[in-house]
Kinemage of the C-alpha trace (Angstrom):
@kinemage 1
@onewidth
@group {chain A} dominant
@subgroup {mainchain}
@vectorlist {calphas} color= white
{ca met a 1} P 0.000 0.000 0.000
{ca arg a 2} L 0.956 3.626 -0.493
{ca ile a 3} L 0.770 5.205 2.942
{ca leu a 4} L 0.920 8.791 4.234
{ca leu a 5} L 1.936 9.290 7.886
{ca ala a 6} L 0.391 12.197 9.783
{ca asp a 7} L 1.861 12.671 13.266
{ca asp a 8} L 3.568 15.600 14.978
{ca his a 9} L 6.262 13.409 16.557
{ca ala a 10} L 9.046 12.962 13.999
{ca leu a 11} L 10.776 10.130 15.873
{ca phe a 12} L 7.548 8.132 16.029
{ca arg a 13} L 6.895 8.738 12.326
{ca asp a 14} L 10.374 7.546 11.420
{ca gly a 15} L 9.944 4.365 13.450
{ca val a 16} L 6.583 3.545 11.848
{ca ala a 17} L 7.943 4.398 8.402
{ca ser a 18} L 10.778 1.897 8.886
{ca leu a 19} L 8.323 -0.831 9.859
{ca leu a 20} L 6.056 -0.085 6.917
{ca ser a 21} L 8.938 -0.177 4.454
{ca ala a 22} L 10.174 -3.473 5.912
{ca trp a 23} L 6.711 -4.936 5.360
{ca gly a 24} L 6.704 -3.915 1.695
{ca his a 25} L 4.564 -0.786 1.925
{ca glu a 26} L 5.514 2.513 0.329
{ca val a 27} L 5.578 5.567 2.609
{ca val a 28} L 4.735 8.351 0.183
{ca gly a 29} L 5.041 11.180 2.692
{ca gln a 30} L 5.193 12.340 6.285
{ca val a 31} L 3.363 15.390 7.680
{ca ala a 32} L 3.130 16.921 11.134
{ca asp a 33} L -0.277 18.643 11.275
{ca gly a 34} L -3.880 18.312 10.201
{ca asp a 35} L -3.811 20.860 7.401
{ca ala a 36} L -0.746 19.230 5.866
{ca ala a 37} L -2.420 15.829 6.163
{ca val a 38} L -5.338 17.046 4.057
{ca ser a 39} L -3.259 18.824 1.427
{ca gly a 40} L -0.697 16.010 1.298
{ca ala a 41} L -3.339 13.316 0.900
{ca leu a 42} L -5.146 15.235 -1.835
{ca trp a 43} L -1.845 15.753 -3.682
{ca leu a 44} L -0.267 12.316 -3.198
{ca arg a 45} L -3.469 10.228 -3.268
{ca pro a 46} L -2.209 7.445 -0.964
{ca asp a 47} L -4.194 4.288 -0.327
{ca leu a 48} L -4.056 4.920 3.413
{ca val a 49} L -3.412 7.758 5.839
{ca leu a 50} L -2.266 6.805 9.341
{ca met a 51} L -3.522 9.806 11.300
{ca asp a 52} L -2.821 10.965 14.838
{ca val a 53} L -5.697 12.560 16.747
{ca ala a 54} L -3.852 15.314 18.597
{ca met a 55} L -1.927 17.468 16.129
{ca pro a 56} L -1.646 21.164 15.270
{ca gly a 57} L -3.478 22.511 12.245
{ca gly a 58} L -6.960 21.477 13.294
{ca gly a 59} L -5.998 18.032 14.539
{ca gly a 60} L -6.600 14.595 13.123
{ca leu a 61} L -10.372 14.517 13.639
{ca val a 62} L -10.960 17.654 11.578
{ca ala a 63} L -8.533 16.428 8.916
{ca thr a 64} L -10.314 13.073 8.783
{ca arg a 65} L -13.673 14.752 8.316
{ca arg a 66} L -12.322 16.924 5.511
{ca leu a 67} L -10.624 14.033 3.728
{ca ala a 68} L -13.603 11.713 4.085
{ca ala a 69} L -15.726 14.357 2.388
{ca gly a 70} L -13.207 15.313 -0.312
{ca ala a 71} L -11.509 11.998 -1.050
{ca pro a 72} L -13.601 9.128 0.328
{ca glu a 73} L -11.547 6.570 -1.601
{ca ile a 74} L -8.566 7.207 0.713
{ca ala a 75} L -8.681 5.004 3.793
{ca ile a 76} L -7.965 6.792 7.072
{ca val a 77} L -6.948 4.962 10.233
{ca met a 78} L -6.288 6.780 13.482
{ca leu a 79} L -2.999 5.808 15.118
{ca thr a 80} L -3.054 7.623 18.428
{ca ala a 81} L -2.241 7.596 22.120
{ca ser a 82} L -5.754 8.818 22.975
{ca glu a 83} L -7.906 6.197 24.682
{ca asp a 84} L -10.705 8.730 25.146
{ca val a 85} L -13.938 7.099 24.043
{ca asp a 86} L -15.170 10.466 22.775
{ca asp a 87} L -12.217 10.643 20.381
{ca leu a 88} L -12.908 7.065 19.304
{ca phe a 89} L -16.528 7.705 18.381
{ca ala a 90} L -15.738 11.114 16.883
{ca ala a 91} L -13.146 9.500 14.603
{ca ile a 92} L -15.573 6.826 13.432
{ca lys a 93} L -18.282 9.424 12.802
{ca ala a 94} L -15.759 11.573 10.919
{ca gly a 95} L -15.087 8.712 8.499
{ca ala a 96} L -12.084 6.850 9.905
{ca arg a 97} L -11.956 3.171 8.948
{ca gly a 98} L -10.046 2.188 12.048
{ca tyr a 99} L -8.775 3.315 15.427
{ca leu a 100} L -5.468 1.960 16.708
{ca leu a 101} L -3.546 2.820 19.859
{ca lys a 102} L 0.165 3.540 19.678
{ca asn a 103} L 0.919 0.940 22.336
{ca leu a 104} L -0.111 -1.961 20.083
{ca glu a 105} L 2.422 -4.601 19.104
{ca ser a 106} L 4.048 -4.357 15.675
{ca ala a 107} L 2.449 -7.683 14.695
{ca glu a 108} L -0.974 -6.225 15.503
{ca leu a 109} L -0.275 -3.175 13.359
{ca arg a 110} L 0.788 -5.404 10.474
{ca gly a 111} L -2.394 -7.441 10.855
{ca met a 112} L -4.528 -4.281 10.859
{ca leu a 113} L -2.844 -3.071 7.670
{ca asn a 114} L -3.626 -6.421 6.047
{ca ala a 115} L -7.252 -5.967 7.138
{ca ile a 116} L -7.373 -2.540 5.506
{ca glu a 117} L -6.049 -4.040 2.261
{ca arg a 118} L -8.916 -6.548 2.397
{ca gly a 119} L -11.388 -3.693 2.823
{ca glu a 120} L -12.016 -4.423 6.500
{ca ala a 121} L -12.024 -2.047 9.455
{ca ala a 122} L -8.833 -1.708 11.487
{ca ile a 123} L -10.211 -2.279 14.979
{ca thr a 124} L -8.321 -4.320 17.561
{ca pro a 125} L -10.295 -6.617 19.895
{ca ala a 126} L -9.601 -4.222 22.780
{ca ile a 127} L -11.053 -1.260 20.884
{ca ala a 128} L -13.994 -3.356 19.709
{ca ala a 129} L -14.681 -4.249 23.346
{ca arg a 130} L -14.628 -0.539 24.243
{ca ile a 131} L -17.144 0.200 21.504
{ca leu a 132} L -19.458 -2.633 22.547
{ca ser a 133} L -19.193 -1.651 26.202
{ca glu a 134} L -20.101 1.938 25.407
{ca leu a 135} L -23.014 0.922 23.191
{ca ala a 136} L -24.276 -1.476 25.865
{ca arg a 137} L -24.474 1.231 28.506
{ca pro a 138} L -28.115 1.892 29.409
{ca glu a 139} L -29.530 5.130 28.180
{ca pro a 140} L -30.158 7.635 30.960
{ca ala a 141} L -33.770 7.684 32.045
{ca pro a 142} L -35.671 10.404 30.225
{ca ala a 143} L -36.519 13.399 32.306
{ca pro a 144} L -40.168 13.470 33.356
{ca pro a 145} L -42.224 15.754 31.169
{ca ser a 146} L -42.378 19.228 32.577
{ca ala a 147} L -45.661 20.251 34.061
{ca glu a 148} L -47.985 22.136 31.773
{ca pro a 149} L -47.897 25.866 32.455
{ca asp a 150} L -50.681 26.926 34.796
{ca pro a 151} L -52.971 29.263 32.855
{ca asp a 152} L -54.051 30.836 36.175
{ca arg a 153} L -50.507 31.586 37.329
{ca leu a 154} L -49.978 35.309 37.783
{ca thr a 155} L -47.117 36.936 35.905
{ca asp a 156} L -44.511 38.995 37.736
{ca arg a 157} L -46.161 42.213 36.548
{ca glu a 158} L -49.587 41.002 37.630
{ca leu a 159} L -48.170 40.242 41.083
{ca asp a 160} L -46.796 43.789 41.216
{ca val a 161} L -50.259 45.131 40.440
{ca leu a 162} L -51.867 42.761 42.938
{ca arg a 163} L -49.609 43.946 45.761
{ca leu a 164} L -50.671 47.522 45.130
{ca val a 165} L -54.342 46.549 44.917
{ca val a 166} L -53.993 44.864 48.319
{ca arg a 167} L -52.531 48.108 49.670
{ca gly a 168} L -55.718 49.859 48.596
{ca met a 169} L -54.349 51.760 45.604
{ca arg a 170} L -56.646 52.704 42.734
{ca asn a 171} L -55.837 52.195 39.087
{ca lys a 172} L -54.385 55.668 38.593
{ca glu a 173} L -52.128 55.302 41.628
{ca ile a 174} L -51.012 51.836 40.523
{ca ala a 175} L -50.156 53.172 37.078
{ca ser a 176} L -48.123 55.996 38.568
{ca asp a 177} L -46.294 53.729 41.006
{ca leu a 178} L -45.334 51.182 38.339
{ca gly a 179} L -44.654 53.712 35.576
{ca ile a 180} L -47.342 52.324 33.280
{ca ser a 181} L -50.474 53.779 31.748
{ca glu a 182} L -53.789 53.573 33.547
{ca asn a 183} L -55.205 51.450 30.728
{ca thr a 184} L -52.359 48.972 31.186
{ca ala a 185} L -53.073 48.849 34.911
{ca lys a 186} L -56.743 48.106 34.138
{ca phe a 187} L -55.687 45.388 31.674
{ca his a 188} L -53.547 43.680 34.330
{ca leu a 189} L -56.333 43.952 36.879
{ca arg a 190} L -58.819 42.293 34.515
{ca asn a 191} L -56.384 39.415 34.048
{ca ile a 192} L -55.951 39.119 37.817
{ca leu a 193} L -59.732 39.001 38.303
{ca asp a 194} L -60.012 36.255 35.697
{ca lys a 195} L -57.141 34.162 37.076
{ca leu a 196} L -58.283 34.422 40.693
{ca his a 197} L -61.928 33.876 39.674
{ca ala a 198} L -62.910 37.009 41.535
{ca gln a 199} L -65.779 39.356 40.817
{ca asn a 200} L -64.341 42.560 42.231
{ca arg a 201} L -61.356 44.130 43.959
{ca ala a 202} L -62.554 43.076 47.403
{ca glu a 203} L -62.599 39.417 46.362
{ca val a 204} L -59.174 39.822 44.764
{ca val a 205} L -57.759 41.150 48.035
{ca ala a 206} L -59.394 38.378 50.061
{ca arg a 207} L -58.094 35.621 47.791
{ca ala a 208} L -54.639 37.121 47.610
{ca met a 209} L -54.389 37.192 51.388
{ca arg a 210} L -55.898 33.723 51.792
{ca asp a 211} L -53.552 32.122 49.252
{ca gly a 212} L -50.447 34.001 50.390
{ca leu a 213} L -49.923 35.653 47.013
{ca val a 214} L -48.624 38.861 48.596
{ca glu a 215} L -46.401 39.580 51.554
{ca asp a 216} L -48.304 42.530 52.950
{ca gly a 217} L -51.908 43.602 53.208
């Protein structure tokens, strides 16, 4: 296979490149960041990109997403130190065809490369177990549906008006105290009468005091 290595650690890249060459693969290039991985892959058209997750230039996940969209024929396998399950699933969703950890044995890496050549996914048994374990986790119980809003619940402004009604203020005084027009004060009072099922101001005051809707009387 023609392989592009994308990793920001030069010593690691050189070691992997030596292994790949010994196994008969052609290393067509080495890059150290996500942007270079995308441009290099689009220019060189390798069969496979071995991509690190954590790199400068947008990182391996962004590069994988861009390459999967622009050149889906190029296989991308993450070769990373990250065991974070979020990175694992993000890589798969981005279009990676495998996820390998850097601590795997060289024989395992060779076997995964053979799997890629056969068109299979490059997933070790340990990573597969992580995926299955995560998928098997029970979904969190759905939150109970929120209670329907109470149509008779007074708004904050209506409570302001109610407090002043309880103090014995008339509509004009309420309007002046709250900085609203007298018509607006009347509108709020009508709503209060409706919501408290009262016929007049006296009933409003009585119900407000009985139900503890105001702090003073």
